[in-house]
C-alpha positions, -999 to 999 in steps of 0.1 A, spaced: -119 458 -258 -113 438 -289 -122 449 -324 -121 430 -357 -121 446 -392 -130 423 -421 -124 441 -455 -105 431 -486 -91 467 -490 -57 468 -472 -58 505 -469 -92 503 -451 -79 477 -427 -47 497 -420 -65 530 -414 -91 516 -391 -65 496 -372 -43 527 -368 -71 550 -356 -88 525 -333 -55 515 -316 -52 552 -307 -86 548 -290 -73 520 -269 -87 490 -288 -70 457 -296 -75 456 -333 -74 425 -356 -78 426 -394 -88 401 -421 -90 404 -458 -114 374 -465 -145 358 -450 -125 327 -440 -97 347 -423 -123 368 -406 -143 339 -392 -111 321 -380 -99 353 -364 -132 358 -347 -131 322 -333 -96 328 -319 -100 362 -304 -138 366 -298 -139 404 -303 -168 425 -290 -171 447 -321 -167 437 -358 -165 460 -388 -176 438 -417 -175 446 -454 -206 435 -474 -185 425 -505 -157 400 -497 -137 380 -523 -148 346 -511 -183 351 -495 -211 376 -491 -208 397 -460 -244 390 -450 -236 353 -449 -206 360 -427 -228 381 -404 -251 352 -398 -222 328 -391 -207 353 -366 -241 357 -349 -244 320 -345 -210 319 -328 -219 348 -305 -253 364 -307 -242 393 -285 -214 405 -308 -218 440 -322 -215 440 -360 -212 472 -380 -216 468 -418 -193 486 -442 -209 492 -476 -200 511 -508 -222 540 -520 -254 525 -534 -253 494 -512 -278 508 -487 -303 480 -496 -277 454 -485 -271 474 -453 -308 474 -445 -309 437 -450 -279 434 -427 -297 454 -400 -327 430 -402 -303 401 -399 -289 415 -367 -263 441 -376 -259 470 -351 -255 497 -377 -238 504 -411 -214 530 -426 -210 540 -462 -177 544 -480 -162 569 -482 -165 580 -445 -149 603 -420 -133 585 -391 -151 608 -365 -185 594 -376 -171 558 -374 -156 566 -339 -190 578 -327 -207 546 -339 -180 525 -323 -183 542 -290 -221 539 -290 -216 502 -299 -191 499 -271 -216 512 -246 -242 487 -259 -217 459 -255 -209 469 -220 -246 470 -210 -252 436 -226 -222 422 -206 -236 436 -174 -270 422 -181 -255 388 -189 -235 388 -157 -265 398 -136 -285 369 -152 -257 345 -146 -256 356 -110 -293 350 -108 -289 315 -122 -264 308 -95 -286 322 -68 -318 305 -79 -311 268 -82 -329 237 -71 -304 235 -42 -324 264 -26 -351 238 -17 -337 216 10 -360 187 17 -362 151 29 -400 148 26 -413 125 -2 -441 149 -13 -417 178 -17 -392 156 -36 -420 148 -61 -426 186 -65 -389 192 -72 -387 163 -96 -417 177 -116 -403 212 -115 -370 200 -129 -388 183 -158 -407 216 -164 -375 236 -165 -359 212 -190 -388 216 -214 -400 248 -231 -436 245 -220 -452 279 -224 -475 278 -193 -470 266 -158 -494 268 -129 -480 268 -93 -506 264 -65 -501 264 -28 -508 284 4 -492 318 11 -456 315 21 -448 281 7 -423 295 -19 -442 298 -51 -423 328 -63 -390 312 -54 -399 280 -74 -409 302 -104 -375 319 -104 -357 286 -101 -377 271 -131 -367 302 -151 -330 302 -142 -327 264 -146 -342 266 -181 -329 275 -216 -345 310 -210 -321 318 -181 -302 345 -200 -334 363 -209 -356 385 -186 -376 373 -156 -404 398 -150 -431 396 -124 -465 412 -117 -487 409 -87 -523 406 -98 -535 416 -63 -515 448 -59 -527 465 -91 -562 475 -103 -575 459 -135 -567 487 -158 -531 489 -146 -526 451 -149 -536 453 -185 -513 482 -193 -484 465 -174 -489 432 -193 -498 444 -228 -483 479 -230 -501 508 -247 -499 532 -276 -496 569 -273 -530 585 -266 -546 551 -257 -559 569 -226 -557 602 -208 -522 598 -193 -507 579 -222 -484 606 -234 -460 581 -250 -461 545 -260 -449 519 -235 -439 483 -238 -457 458 -216 -441 429 -197 -450 404 -224 -430 424 -249 -401 434 -225 -397 397 -214 -392 385 -250 -376 351 -249 -378 350 -211 -405 345 -184 -435 365 -171 -445 355 -136 -481 363 -127 -485 361 -89 -521 355 -76 -536 349 -110 -568 339 -92 -575 376 -85 -575 387 -121 -609 401 -132 -630 384 -159 -623 410 -186 -586 405 -182 -590 367 -181 -605 369 -216 -575 387 -230 -551 363 -212 -569 334 -228 -564 349 -263 -527 354 -256 -522 318 -245 -542 304 -274 -529 326 -303 -495 335 -289 -501 371 -299 -514 403 -282 -521 439 -289 -510 471 -272 -539 489 -255 -551 513 -281 -532 494 -308 -543 474 -338 -511 455 -346 -507 419 -335 -474 413 -316 -460 378 -315 -453 363 -281 -423 342 -271 -424 340 -233 -431 314 -207 -460 323 -184 -458 310 -149 -490 317 -130 -493 313 -92 -522 314 -67 -530 305 -32 -567 301 -42 -582 268 -51 -589 276 -87 -612 246 -91 -636 262 -65 -632 296 -82 -643 280 -115 -673 263 -98 -682 297 -82 -681 314 -116 -652 337 -106 -626 322 -129 -630 311 -165 -629 273 -169 -612 275 -203 -584 298 -189 -579 274 -160 -573 244 -182 -551 265 -205 -529 275 -175 -530 240 -161 -508 224 -188 -482 216 -162 -496 222 -127 -474 221 -96 -488 220 -61 -464 230 -32 -476 213 0 -478 234 32 -451 232 58 -473 213 82 -475 185 57 -437 181 56 -427 186 92 -395 166 87 -382 196 67 -389 222 95 -356 219 114 -335 218 83 -351 248 68 -348 266 102 -310 259 103 -306 271 67 -324 303 76 -302 307 107 -271 303 85 -283 330 61 -292 354 89 -259 348 107 -242 364 77 -267 392 74 -268 401 111 -232 391 119 -243 366 145 -230 332 154 -260 311 163 -251 275 154 -276 253 172 -313 247 177 -321 231 210 -341 198 210 -368 215 231 -370 245 207 -371 221 177 -399 201 193 -420 233 197 -413 243 160 -425 208 150 -457 211 171 -467 244 156 -490 244 125 -473 272 106 -503 288 89 -478 313 72 -456 284 61 -419 290 53 -423 328 52 -437 327 88 -408 304 99 -383 328 85 -400 357 102 -399 339 135 -363 330 132 -354 365 122 -373 379 153 -355 354 175 -321 363 162 -327 400 165 -339 397 201 -315 370 214 -285 379 235 -255 389 214 -233 360 227 -261 334 223 -251 304 201 -283 283 206 -320 290 201 -338 280 232 -376 277 239 -375 310 258 -364 327 226 -395 316 207 -427 338 205 -456 330 227 -478 316 199 -452 288 194 -444 282 230 -481 279 238 -496 264 206 -530 259 222 -535 296 215 -534 290 178 -549 255 177 -584 270 180 -576 289 149 -561 260 130 -592 239 130 -607 260 102 -576 257 80 -575 294 70 -574 329 82 -612 336 82 -619 326 118 -633 351 142 -619 337 175 -585 339 191 -572 322 222 -544 328 246 -535 303 273 -533 319 308 -506 303 330 -512 296 366 -491 325 378 -513 348 358 -506 372 329 -510 410 323 -540 420 303 -518 442 281 -497 412 273 -528 392 263 -539 420 240 -505 421 224 -504 384 219 -538 384 203 -527 411 179 -495 391 171 -516 360 165 -540 378 142 -511 393 122 -494 360 121 -526 342 108 -531 368 80 -494 370 70 -492 406 82 -523 418 64 -536 445 88 -570 448 72 -577 411 76 -562 411 111 -585 440 121 -615 420 109 -604 390 129 -601 411 161 -634 429 153 -618 464 155 -612 491 129 -579 492 110 -570 525 127 -576 510 161 -553 481 152 -526 504 140 -529 524 172 -525 492 193 -496 481 172 -478 514 178 -486 512 215 -470 477 218 -442 484 195 -453 458 169 
């Protein structure tokens, strides 16, 4: 760990250098602002002890220059007795802490070690975010379809700008959350937090407290104040999944946030400024929700500054085989398998299927196949595929409605016959497939209770 001392008192530089070298630091010293800035550029230390009064420049000006060179550097201000006002100004300008002359080295050592831990945590966070930016890039979307190429072209333009709101629409399973992360990590906000909230998973009161935070005593269980996502994601991105499910009262508050760029804690009176990009996503057709009175028209148009629509997999069938092979490659590493091929017959079946669950469903199917296929298999064959794909007539009756609200299921019976239990199992699998695994919706499709469905699933090992 490197440490720089900038002070015009030779004795101060010498004593701090001597003591910190005992602590294992690489210590550099400088007696002027110019020397300190040059030394900083050459050695890039993690911690700087900076005197407020230097012979050639004010220490606060030096602080600002160092922060411009590296905003993560830890700067500790050294000030003479009576210079507390300058120290406070330094803290506001980004200094980590300050010490007053004269001082005991033990107190300085404690501050330095605390600063060291802060620097370590910042480095870990930075590395994690860099890893995220490598993992989430536009290369994750492999496509040769014209409509998807247009989507990616638009998303790249969005990432290159600092537009504060983006609306991503598309069916469940098309990759809305993945695209949101890619936009964040390909943008200038990549080193700042990416935080997400599911508007479906939480009740209205919890959504508000998660987004806005709250003050101590704001409600019964608020024993201490808490930051919300908007505050915690400062400079970064908040991803709101299924924005179409947000209740009207929360919609009003979101509209104020988007229009005024400020918000209040629940139970608070102070306005907090907002510097985040909001990416909202939904599988609902918000235009219809607006017409039905379920979604505010003004909020819809405020979100729809840069709308992105991801087409369903059935509208870009030329991508299916490529996506399947990419998934196979990923799962080979995860499952330690060596499946390298997709037979022409199996590929044709994948192309014929409508994929109501889109890419998510395709991944689930490939995963199921690779788990159940023989250990020495290197090719996916038609026999490896689930029945709903091998006999797509079963799902075609469903597909005509275009969604998962149908009440009829069909299973093709081969000439050689089929066991009733197998028919029942396939119907359950189809219902779960059509509802993306939502057991409550699947039970409604099958006209049984949820408990009955769970019992049958356990019976058939689903």
